[in-house]
N, C-alpha and C positions, 0 to 999 in steps of 0.2 A: 468929361462933358458928354461925349458921344454915348458912353455907357449909361449915363443918367437919362438921356433921351430915349435910349432903347428900353430902359425900365419903365419910363413913363408911357411909352407907346404900348408896351406889353400890358400895363395896368389898365390903360384906356380900352384896350381890346377885350380884356377880361370883363371889365365893367359893362361894356356895350353888349357882350354876349350873354350876360347874366339877365335873363328875361324877368325874373322875380324882382330883382333890384330895380330894373328899368320901370316896372309897373308901379313901384312905390314912389318913384320920382315924378310921375305924371301929375299928381295932385299938389305938389310942392311949389313954393315960389322959387324964383331963380336963386335967391340967397340961400334958401334951405337946400336946394338942389346942390349948389356948390359945396356947402358944408357936408352934406350926405356923401357926395363923391369923394371929398377929402378924407372923411372918416372911413369910407369903404377902401380907399387906397391904402390908408394906414393899416387897416385890418388885413388886407391882402398881403402887404409887405411883412407884417408880423407873422402871418400864417406861413408865408414862404420862408421866412427866417427860421421859424420853429422847425419846419420840415427839413431845411438844410442842416440845422443843428443836430436834429435827430439822425439824419443820414451820416453826418460826420461822426457822431458818437458810436453809431453802429459799425461804421468802417474802422474806427479806432479799436473797438472791442474785438472785431473780427481779426484785425492785424495782431492784437495781443494774443488772442487764442491760437492763431497760426504760429506765432513765435514760440509760445509755450509748447505746442505740439511738436514743433521742429526740434526744440531743445530736448524734449523727452525722448524723441526718436533717436537723436544723436547719442544721448546717454545710454539708451538701450543697446544701440549698435556697439558702443564702447564696451559694455558689459559682456556682450555675446561674442566679441572679437576673440579669436584664438590667441593664446598667450604668446606663442612664438611667431605670430604672423609678422612678416616684414623684417624680423631680426636675423633669421638664418637664411643663407642663400640656398636656392633649390639645387638638388643633386644634379639635375639634368645639365645645368650650366657649369659643372665642375671642369669639364674638358671641352676645349674648343674643337672645331672640325679638324684643324691642323694637328692637334694633339692626338685625336683618334686615329688619323691617318698614319702618324708617326709610330703609334703603338700597334698598328695592325700586324706587323711581322715580328713583334716581340712576344716571346713565350709568356703564357699567363703567369708563371712563377716569377718572371723577371719584371713584370709591369710595375709593381710596387716599388722595386729598387730604382727604376728609371724615374718614376714620379717623385720619389723622395729626394733623389739627387738633384732633380730640376728645381724643386722647392728650396733645397739647401743652398744651391748656387744662385738662385734667383734668375734662372734662365728658362727658356721654353723647353718643352719635352723633346721637340725635334732637335734642338741644340744639345740637350743632355744626351740624347741617343748617339750623337756623333762624337761626344767627348771621349778622349782616349781611356779614361778610367772606366767608364760605362762599357765601352767597346770591349775592353779586357774582361770585365765581369761577365758580359753576355757571352763572350767566346768560351770562357772557362766553364760557365754553367751549361752551355750547349755541349761541350766536350764531355762533361760529367754525365749529362743525360744520355748521350749516345753510348757511353761506356756501360751505364746502368742498363740501358735497353738491350745491349748486346749480351750482357751477363744473363739477364732475365730470359731472353729468347733462347739461349743455349741450354738452360736447365731442363732436365727431363726429356730431352729429345735425343734419340739415338742418331747422332750425326756421323759423318765420315771421319771426324777427328777422334772418335771414341777408340780407345786402345783395345786390342784383342787380349785374350787371356795369355797367350804366348808372349806378347809384348810386355805385359805386366810382369811376368816372371823374369824376363830378360832385364827389365829396368830395375827390379828388386835385386837381382844378382849384381848389378853394377852400382848399387847403393841408392837408387832413386825410388824411395818408398812412396806410396799414395798418401795424399794429405787428408782425405776424408774416410769415414767409417765404411762407406760403400766400396771404396777402392781397396781397402784392407781386406774386407770380406771376399771381394772378387779375387784378390791375390791368393788368399788362403784356399779358396775353392779351386783355383787354377792349379796350385801346387798339388792339391789332393788328386785332381783329375790326371795330372802329369804322372804322379806316382802310380796310380791305378793302371794307367796306360802301359807303364814300364813293366808292372807286375804281370799284366796279361800277355805280354809278348813271349 
């Protein structure tokens, strides 16, 4: 009821503000004026209803258009989405900070061994590193690398351990012959030099 009164008040206001309409009422009888006002109210209500209907239609059309655009954008985004996106874990997250710290003092050649053992046993890399099997492997590999490094560092360097020609001849006399071609050549040259020295005396 309050809404109806508000509508009536609004209509009355519009009619009273309409100067042209008020001018037409001046020459009419009261009965005709009442009828003209009723007709005018009906006309205003119809115009307002049409305007509201048109606004509603436009709003619905706009909503439909927005929905269609949103669906198209979503489909486009799906088409352009990389194939592997979200399915494969990122490489950066493969090792935790604890794993990196645990591997910091492990030789590069042994890292894969420790990681594979940890995965196989279902334990952390830090735990795998402390495991007796891995401790043994790491120690054997370290020893092997140290031996190889010592061998390689000794090659081609005239060190204090290099035998003299006289020692070579003595070792050959006692049955200890050189293992490599270089040693045999040196032994032959040493014997020749020894013979020449004896002949010159």
